[in-house]
N, C-alpha and C positions, 0 to 999 in steps of 0.2 A: 382542809388538810394542807400544809406549806412548810416551807424550809421553817418559819418559826411557828411554835407550837403554843396553843393557850395553855393556861393553866387549869382550864376543866379537859383539855386533849390529856395533858398532862397525868393529872388526877386519875381519869377514866381509863388507863392503861397501867396503871400501877397494879402490881401483886404480890401477894405475901409468899406465893411460891410460884415455881415452872413446873407446871403440869402436865405429864405425856399420859396419853390413853392408848390400851392396849399395844404399849411397847412390847415388842419380840427382841429378846437378848439371849445369845450364844455367849456364855462363859466359860472358859477352859482356866484349868489350877495345875500349876509345877510345881514341884520343890527346884529351886535352884541352889546356887552357892553361897553360904554365908558372907564370904567376902566380898561376892558382887553384891550384894544387898548393902554392905558396909560402904564401899565405895561409892554408890548412887546415891545415897541419903545424902542432903544438905543439912548443916546444922539449923536447928538444934536437935532433930530427929535421929532415934536410934534403932538398929535394925529389932525385930521383932524376935520372940524366940525361937520361931521356926521360920526358916527361910522359903516363905511362899511368896510367888509369883501369879499373876492371873491377867489374862485378856479378854476381852469381851468384842464381839462386833452386833452392832444393834438396828434395828429398824424403829422409826418412830412413826408412825401415820399421821396420828394428830396429835397438837399440843393447843395448850392455852393463850400461846403466842404466837399466834397464826401461822406455823409453820411446820413443815414435812420435813424429815431428813434422815439420814443415816449416820452412825458414828461407830468409831471403834476407841480402842484405850488398851493401855499399858499401863500394869501398878505393880508394885512388893509392897508387902508389910511392915509398918511402921510404928515407932511408939514417940508418944511426946507425954511426957509429964504423968506416965502411967497409964495412959488413953491409948491402944492401939486403933489403926487404922489402916488406910490404902493411901500410899504416897503415890501419886499421877505422874509416870514418865511421859506418857505421849498419850495425845487425843485428837487424833485426825474427823473430821465432819464433812460434808457436801453441802452444807450451805453457809455463806457466809453470815448470817445474823446469828447462828447458832455459834460459829466462831468467835464473834466479837462479843455475844453475850459471855460467854463460858470465859474471854480470856479477861474481859476487863471487870465483870462484876465477882469472878470467882477464883481467878487467877489458873485455869485450868491451861495447859500448855497445847492448846488447838492450832490445829492446820489444815489447810482446803485439800480432799484427796477423794481420788475415786474410790467408793465403796462398794461391794458387791455381800449381797445377804440371800440365802436363799433357805428353804427348809422343802424338804418333798418325803413324805411320809416318817419314814424312822432317821433320816440322815438330814443333818443340819450344817452348812458350812457359810463360810464367808471370807471375803479376803480385801487387801488394801493396799493401793498402788499410787505411787506419788514420784512424778519426775521420771517416768518411763521405768519403776523398777515396784515388780508386786513384792513388796519388802515381807508380807506377813500373809500367811494363808491357816486358818484355823479350821476346825471341819469335828464332826460327833455322828458317833452312831449312839443313836438314843434307844439303847435296850433296856435300862434301869439298873444297869450294873455299871460303876466306874472301874476305870483303870486298875485303880489299887482299892481293894476292899475297905480300907481304913480311910480313904478319903473323905469320906461323908466329915467325920469331925474337922476337919481341915478347915471347911467351910469357913470365911470369917461373916456369919451373919448373927444379929441379934434379933431375936424375935419378939415381938410384943404381945400385950394380951388381947388384942384384937385381931391378930394373923397376919400383922404388916411387919416388914422386916427393915431395919436400921442399916445403911451402909453409910460408913465414916470415912470421908479422903480428906488428905493432907493435899494443900497446894501454896504455892508462894506467890505474891502481888510483889510486882520486881518490874519497873520501867525506866529505860535511860535517859537522860538529860537531851534535851533538842540540840543538836550539833556536835554530841561526846560520847563516850562508851562508860562513863560515870552513872550510877544511879541518882534518878529526882530524887528519892529519899530514900532510906533505908529500907529493903525489901522486909516483908512481914509476912509470917507464915501462918496460915490459915486451916480453919478446917470448916469442914461443910457437909451435912448430914441429907441423905435422900432416905425417903419413906417409899418402900416398894409393897405394892399390895398385891399378891400374885393371884393369878386367875387361874393359872396352870403351869405346873413345874413337871418336866422331864428330864431323868438324869442319863448319862452314857459316858460311852468311852470318848476323849478326845485326842485331838493330834493336833499340832502347830507345827508349819514349814516355815520356817525365815530364808529370807534372803539378803545378803550385804547392801546396804545402803549407806553412804557417806551420811546423806541428810535425815534418816529416819533408823539409828544404829539399834533395832529392836534385837539383834544378834545377839548384846552385850547380855541378855539376862538369859542364861544359858540353862536348858531342861536338863536337871539331873533326872526325876522321874518324874512322869507325866501321871498326875493324882486324877483327873475326870474334868466331864463337862455338864453343864446345866444351861437348859433352855425352857425359857419361862416367859410367859406370857401375863403382862400384869399393867395394872396405874401405878403411877411413879409421883411423888412429889419431891421435888429439889427445896430445901430451905434455903435460908439465908447463910453467907458465910459468916464466920467469927474470927476476930484478929486472936491470934494467939500469943505471938513473941515478936519483935524486933530482931533483925537478925545485920550482924555485922556486914557490911557491903565488901569488903575485901575477903572474909571468908567465904561468903555465898557466890564471889564472882566465879568460880569453876562451875558452877550449877545452873547461871543465870539464861544459858543459852537456849535451851530445851524447846522454847517457842518460836527460835529462828534457824534457817537453814545454815549451817555454819560447817565447812569441813573440818 
């Protein structure tokens, strides 16, 4: 093993999926404002019928790509060509290889951060901190009941016949030219599917607390109504990303910097 890899080493590390074993994920769901979702979505995405937002904090103790790490993310619901999924606004992680892989391979807006995650009895919580600001903390009381009794039908999940759950995310791959702010090539909208195979699922009442940060503006996704929380332990498989559409770089420019710290 060295700086230059042999073809045997390259093919030996090739994977069809990125797999996570015994992943712990605490997700909370809330209703935000339709105009907020519309403002945050780059073209050609359009808002879903219901202005749903969600955030999670996760612990990944074992993977098939030889790292363990923690992760968080913020999403709003979006539609492209009649298909509904989650548009990722932010995805902090605790491992540099997880950051590079997610950004380069899939287009996720990943940044390095400090992330805390814990579950004690019926209480689950996590927080994310960057540049001295703990800008989000989520928590849940796992009582089996949501904040909103009707919240379960708002969960954006598609169950398969084998019991797995499909999650679909929208991301953009876009990179600047060396030495300049223009794009090296036109940005591309991608979709990426993840299969979740739950081992246990618990429901509860969720809460989210934001703190303003100029670099991680999660406060923009305002909470109108908290819907509920889900704590899941599962084996997950990330499938490869699929290119959907090229985007005009000038139209995409206002949305192009979520991977970077810019006031």
